[in-house]
C-alpha positions in Angstrom: 20.9 -14.5 16.7 23.6 -16.3 14.9 24.3 -15.9 11.3 23.2 -19.4 10.3 19.8 -18.9 11.8 19.4 -15.5 9.9 20.5 -17.1 6.7 18.2 -20.1 7.2 15.2 -17.7 7.8 16.1 -15.5 4.8 16.2 -18.6 2.5 12.8 -19.8 4.0 11.2 -16.5 3.3 12.7 -16.3 -0.2 11.3 -19.8 -1.0 7.9 -18.9 0.3 7.8 -15.8 -1.9 8.9 -17.9 -4.9 6.3 -20.6 -4.4 3.3 -18.8 -3.0 4.0 -15.2 -3.8 4.4 -14.0 -0.2 6.2 -15.0 2.9 5.3 -15.4 6.5 7.4 -12.3 7.1 4.9 -10.3 5.0 2.1 -11.0 7.5 4.1 -9.9 10.6 3.4 -6.2 9.8 0.6 -6.5 7.3 -0.4 -2.8 7.3 3.1 -1.9 6.2 3.2 -4.7 3.7 -0.1 -3.7 2.1 0.9 0.0 2.0 4.2 -0.9 0.4 2.3 -3.0 -2.2 -0.3 -0.3 -2.9 2.0 2.7 -3.5 3.7 1.8 -6.8 0.4 0.4 -8.2 -1.6 3.4 -7.2 1.0 5.7 -8.8 0.8 3.8 -12.0 -3.0 3.7 -11.9 -3.0 7.4 -11.4 -0.9 7.8 -14.5 -2.8 5.4 -16.7 -6.4 5.7 -15.7 -8.7 6.9 -18.5 -11.8 7.4 -16.5 -13.3 8.2 -13.1 -16.4 7.4 -11.1 -19.5 9.1 -12.7 -20.5 11.0 -9.6 -17.3 13.0 -9.3 -15.0 15.0 -11.5 -11.7 13.8 -12.9 -10.0 16.5 -10.7 -11.7 15.1 -7.6 -10.8 11.5 -8.6 -7.1 12.5 -9.0 -7.2 14.3 -5.6 -8.6 11.1 -4.0 -5.9 9.0 -5.6 -3.2 11.5 -4.5 -4.5 11.3 -0.9 -4.3 7.5 -1.0 -0.8 7.6 -2.4 0.4 10.1 0.1 -1.1 8.2 3.1 0.1 4.8 2.0 3.6 6.2 1.3 3.8 7.4 4.9 2.8 4.0 6.2 5.3 2.3 3.9 8.0 4.6 5.1 6.9 3.8 8.7 6.3 7.4 9.6 4.6 7.3 13.0 3.9 9.6 15.8 2.3 12.9 15.0 -1.4 13.4 14.7 -1.4 14.9 11.2 0.4 11.9 9.8 -1.8 9.5 11.6 -4.9 11.2 10.2 -3.4 11.1 6.7 -2.8 7.4 7.0 -6.2 6.6 8.3 -7.7 8.7 5.5 -5.9 6.6 2.9 -7.4 3.4 4.3 -10.9 5.0 4.4 -10.6 6.1 0.8 -9.4 2.7 -0.2 -12.5 1.2 1.5 -14.8 3.7 -0.1 -13.4 3.6 -3.7 -11.8 0.2 -4.1 -14.5 -0.9 -6.6 -13.6 2.1 -8.8 -9.9 1.2 -9.1 -10.0 0.0 -12.7 -9.4 1.5 -16.1 
């Protein structure tokens, strides 16, 4: 690819992010994009939350959050291949599905 094309594409993606908050590039590898978005927010949520779901303990809630953070971090860092990592990543998405209505403080 020539430099002009790469520059043109970079400007296009930048303008898309500026005007709509995301670019076409973000949808190319959406699992990675979402994981990258989740990690800093989950870390801050873990630090700031003042409560937890009523049917579990605070310790269990923090463990759930830590599992989500660890799994999404490995997706965001594009760690692929071994079975243990794959299970950790899958677990993060399952926990998000199960607990997403409790991610507030």
